[in-house]
N, C-alpha and C positions, 0 to 999 in steps of 0.2 A: 579372451573379452570377461569371462566369466567373473572374474574378480575385480570387474573396474567397479569402482565406488557408483552408485545410483542415485540420481536426485530427482525428487517430485515436487512440483509447486502446486500447492493445494490454492489453486485460484484459476478462474477462467477469465481474468482482467488481461486483455490484449497491453496495457501498459506495465503491468509487471513482468510480463514475459518478455516485452521489448526493453526493459531496462537491464533484465539478467543477461538478453543475447546483446546486449551495449557492453556489458562486463566480459564477454567472450563465454558465456555460461548457457549450456543448451540444456534444459532440464530433458530427463529420459521420459516425463511422462507429466501429463496435466491433472490434477484430480480437484475440480472446483467443488466447492461443499455450500452447503445451505446452513448455515449458523443464522440463529435469532439473533438479528443488530441490535435489538431493542435496549439502551441503557437500564441499567437497573436505577430504583429510585435513590436519588441523590447521588449517582456514581459519576466522579471526576474523569474529565475527557480522557487523561494520559490512563486513568485505569481500565476504562472502557477499551481503548486500544491495545494495551496488553492482553485483558480478557481474551477478547476475540480473536487475535493472533492465536492465542495457545488454544483456545476453542477448534479453531478451523485446522489448525495442525494436528490434534489429536483425533478429529473427526476422518481428516485424510488420513491417517495412519490406520485407524480403525478400518477404512473402505480398502485400503492396499493390502492389508490383512488378510485379504480373500482373495488374492492375486497371486499364486505361487510364484509368477514371474518378478512379482516387484517387492517380493519380502527380502528383507534385509537393505532397502532403500532408506536414504535419508530423506525427510519431509521438511520444505521451508513454507512458512505461512506470514502474512502480512495482513494488518489491518488499519486504517487511515482515518483519523477522526479530525474534523475540524472545528475550532470551538475561540468564542468570545468569552474570556474569561472561564468560567465554570458552565457557560451556555453551548452544549453540543449543538450545532448545527446539522441538519439533517443531510443524508445521501439523496439528492433532488430527483423526485421521480415524476413528481406533478410541477405545471408551471408555478402554481402559486406559491410553492414550496421554494423554487428557484428564484423567485421573484423577492420573496421575505427575505432569504439568504443575502442575496446582491444589495438590498437596501441597508442589511444591518451591516455588511462589510463594507459599505461606501464609505471612505476617508477615514477607516479606522484599522488598526494594528489586530492582528488575530494570531493564532498557535495553530500549527498543524503538528498532530502526533503521530506517528506510525509505530505500533507494536509491531516485531518480528519475532517469530517462534521457530527453533531449526529442532526438528526431534534427529537424534542420532540413529545410525543404524542398531545402537543397542539399547536404545530406549531412553536415551540421557536427554533432556530438555536445556535447551540454551534460549536466552532471551535477550532481546535489545530494545530499548523505547528510544526513538529519536524525537527532536522538538525543533520546529523551525517557527521563526517570526516571520510574519509578512505584512506589508501594509500596503492597502488598497488607495489608488488616488481616491477622490470625490468623483461618485459616477453620475451624468446627467441623466436624466430621465429618458432621454433619446438612446445614450449609451446601453442602460439596461434594457430597453426594449429591443434592441436591435440584438443585443447579444441572446435574449430570450427567445427571440426568433429564428437564433442559428441553431437552437438544439444542442450546443454543445454542452449544455450544462448536466444532460440525462444522465443520470447514473452517479454524478461526480458526488464525492464528499465536498459538502460547502455549497454546491452548486458550480463550481467553476472548474476548469482545466487549467492549468497554468501554462501547459506544454502547448496552448492554442491560442484562440483568442484573446483569454484573460490575460495573458503574461503582458498585454499592453496595459492591465490595471496597476500591474505592482509597481508601487514605488521605492520600497525597499525589503529585502528578504536578508535575513540574518541565518544562516545555519545552511542545514543541506537544500540545494535544490531539487534532488531526486526524491528525498523524502516528500515534498510536496506534491511529485508526480504521483509517488504511491510506492516507493520502494528504495529507500535510502542504500545507494551503493557502497558506499565506504564500509558500513557498519555491515552489510550483507556480505559481502566479501570477506570481512574480517571473521565473520562467522564461521562460513564455510571453510577457508584456509584454517581455521583453529581447530577443526573437526577432520581435517587431511581432505580434505575435496581437491581434488587437482584443477584448482583454477588457473594457475598460471601454465599448468600442462595444455590446457586449451587455448591457451593464448598464443603458444609455440605453435601448436598444429594449426592454427588459422591461417598461417602463411604457406 
């Protein structure tokens, strides 16, 4: 087993782990990192998603370099950004942030960007950026207040979780659904397969 390719997920997000597992991929280790997610002045949403994915992957690779048993692993990281035009909506931690986000999204279309960075065992960097367009119904005051009371918004980019109650707000979605959840599976699997990770071998062995 010493020659088996190892994969590290640079995230503590249960959603990203579940998505990888949905694709039949079980990372060998989780390596959450603390990256400053503050946008740079005038930074475009897509640029922010790409930059943070790269920074998270590099931080995780730096961390695992101190663990002999994890050296030679591949590292994958992602960052998801929700935006109205060039306006980046915050990852809601406070009630007023979530409330502002929902009022801005109500009845409008927005874009969700996820940057993915894969660092290979040889240190090469591979990147993808995925964009999905989402349109919300017009939300009533009662719907907003009830959603805020649910607490589902906490820690979510844009202040909502499409895989939960907020899925009922979506009138139209163009692009990858799993991108909006937090990890676009098609692009992630293609990246891994392209670098020789045995994704399909894992499928066979699940049987």
